[in-house]
Structure formats: C-alpha cells, structure tokens
C-alpha positions as CSV (number, residue, x, y, z in Angstrom):
1,M,36.5,-12.0,-37.0
2,D,35.4,-12.9,-33.9
3,N,32.1,-15.0,-33.4
4,V,29.8,-13.0,-31.0
5,T,26.2,-14.5,-30.5
6,L,23.4,-12.3,-28.9
7,L,22.7,-13.2,-25.5
8,I,18.9,-14.2,-24.3
9,P,18.6,-12.5,-21.0
10,E,18.8,-15.8,-19.2
11,Q,22.3,-16.5,-20.8
12,A,23.0,-12.8,-20.3
13,L,22.2,-13.0,-16.5
14,P,24.0,-15.4,-13.7
15,A,20.8,-16.9,-12.1
16,S,20.8,-15.3,-9.2
17,A,20.9,-11.7,-11.0
18,R,17.9,-12.7,-12.9
19,N,16.4,-14.0,-9.3
20,L,17.1,-10.4,-8.1
21,F,15.7,-9.0,-10.7
22,L,12.5,-10.6,-11.0
23,A,12.5,-9.7,-7.4
24,A,13.1,-6.4,-7.3
25,Y,10.2,-5.9,-10.1
26,R,7.7,-7.5,-8.4
27,L,8.2,-5.7,-5.4
28,N,7.8,-2.9,-7.8
29,I,4.8,-4.1,-8.4
30,E,3.4,-4.5,-4.9
31,A,4.5,-1.5,-3.8
32,S,2.9,0.2,-6.8
33,R,-0.2,-1.6,-5.9
34,T,-0.1,-0.6,-2.4
35,M,0.5,3.0,-2.7
36,L,-2.7,3.0,-5.3
37,L,-5.0,1.0,-2.1
38,C,-3.5,3.8,0.0
39,Q,-4.7,6.9,-2.6
40,I,-8.2,4.9,-2.7
41,E,-8.1,4.6,0.9
42,L,-7.3,8.5,1.3
43,L,-9.7,9.9,-0.9
44,T,-12.5,7.7,0.3
45,S,-11.2,9.2,3.7
46,F,-11.3,12.6,2.6
47,R,-15.2,11.5,0.9
48,R,-16.4,11.1,4.3
49,R,-14.3,13.6,6.2
50,L,-16.3,16.1,3.7
51,Q,-19.8,14.8,4.3
52,L,-19.7,14.8,7.7
53,Y,-18.7,18.5,7.9
54,Q,-21.8,18.9,5.1
55,T,-24.0,17.7,8.3
56,F,-22.3,19.6,10.8
57,L,-22.5,23.0,8.3
58,D,-26.5,21.6,7.5
59,D,-27.7,21.1,11.1
60,L,-25.0,24.5,12.3
61,T,-27.9,26.9,10.3
62,E,-30.5,24.4,12.2
63,S,-29.2,25.0,15.4
64,A,-28.9,28.8,15.4
65,E,-33.1,28.7,15.2
66,L,-33.2,26.3,18.0
67,N,-30.0,27.3,20.3
68,D,-28.7,24.1,20.4
69,T,-25.1,25.2,18.4
70,F,-23.3,24.0,21.4
71,E,-24.5,20.4,21.3
72,V,-24.4,20.3,17.3
73,V,-20.4,21.8,17.7
74,A,-19.8,19.1,20.6
75,D,-21.3,15.8,18.2
76,F,-19.6,16.7,15.1
77,A,-16.6,17.1,17.3
78,Q,-17.0,13.4,18.8
79,N,-17.9,12.3,15.5
80,A,-14.7,13.3,13.8
81,M,-12.5,12.0,16.8
82,A,-14.0,8.6,16.9
83,E,-13.3,8.4,12.8
84,A,-10.0,9.8,12.7
85,P,-8.6,6.3,14.3
86,R,-10.6,4.1,12.2
87,E,-9.1,5.5,9.3
88,T,-5.6,5.6,10.4
89,A,-6.0,1.7,11.0
90,R,-7.4,1.4,7.4
91,L,-4.2,2.8,6.2
92,A,-1.9,0.7,8.8
93,G,-3.6,-2.6,7.7
94,I,-2.7,-1.9,3.8
95,S,0.9,-0.8,4.8
96,S,1.1,-3.8,6.9
97,K,0.0,-6.4,3.7
98,M,2.9,-4.6,1.6
99,G,5.2,-5.5,4.7
100,V,4.0,-9.5,4.7
101,V,3.8,-9.3,0.4
102,S,7.5,-7.9,0.9
103,A,8.8,-10.8,3.1
104,K,7.3,-13.3,0.9
105,V,9.3,-12.4,-2.1
106,V,12.3,-11.9,-0.4
107,R,11.8,-15.6,1.0
108,K,11.3,-16.4,-2.4
109,L,14.1,-14.6,-3.7
110,A,16.6,-16.5,-1.3
111,D,14.9,-20.2,-1.8
112,E,15.3,-19.6,-5.6
113,T,19.1,-18.5,-5.2
114,V,20.2,-21.2,-3.0
115,K,18.0,-23.8,-5.1
116,D,20.3,-22.1,-8.2
117,L,23.3,-22.7,-6.7
118,G,23.0,-25.6,-5.3
119,A,22.4,-26.6,-8.7
120,R,25.6,-24.6,-10.0
121,T,27.4,-26.8,-7.4
122,C,25.8,-30.1,-8.4
123,A,26.7,-29.9,-12.2
C-alpha cells in the first residue's frame, strides 16, 4: 500500500495557481458587487422617472383647465432629456470603478506571482 497523505490546499496548488484562484475569486466578488450597485442605481433611476412621470400626469390634468398643455408637455420633455445624461453618467462611473478594481487585482496577482517565482528560483 502506498503512503498517501491528504494534501491541504496550499500544498495541492502551485503558488501561481493559488494566486490565480484567489484573484479570480476577488474579481468575482467585485463583479457581483458592481452588478448590485448597477441594479440599485437603475432602480433609483426608475423611481425618479416614475415620480417625474406622476408629476407630469398631475400637471397635465390641471393644464386642461388652464389651456397650457403644450407648456406642461415641453417642460416634461426638457426635464426628461436633462435627467438622462446624469443617469448614464452615474452608471458609467460605477462601471469605471469596476475597471479600476480589476486592474488592481490583476496587478496584485502579477506581483504575487513574480514574488513566488523569485522565491522558488532562490530556493
């Protein structure tokens, strides 16, 4: 019978593979976090849109009596057009933060791999 010992994770994987596994794990966590932030921002945006639309409908019903329907519609369109770039910028900001975090994780992975390879070469 062969002497088989159980391998703990540190012994089971080479250093570079272990670093890659941990980096992939960190990237997965950051991607999930970013996805949740995007969903929160989208829901907040939808809430603002619905409030704006509700205000528009209230103003539109009142405008029928005052004969200023065109002004109410124009005001709603102007507000909607002004809000859209702001919402897009918020989502772009969240996405760019994910890019920064990904770059940091990959840079750390490269540094750890180089250190491990250097230590293995010296040993």
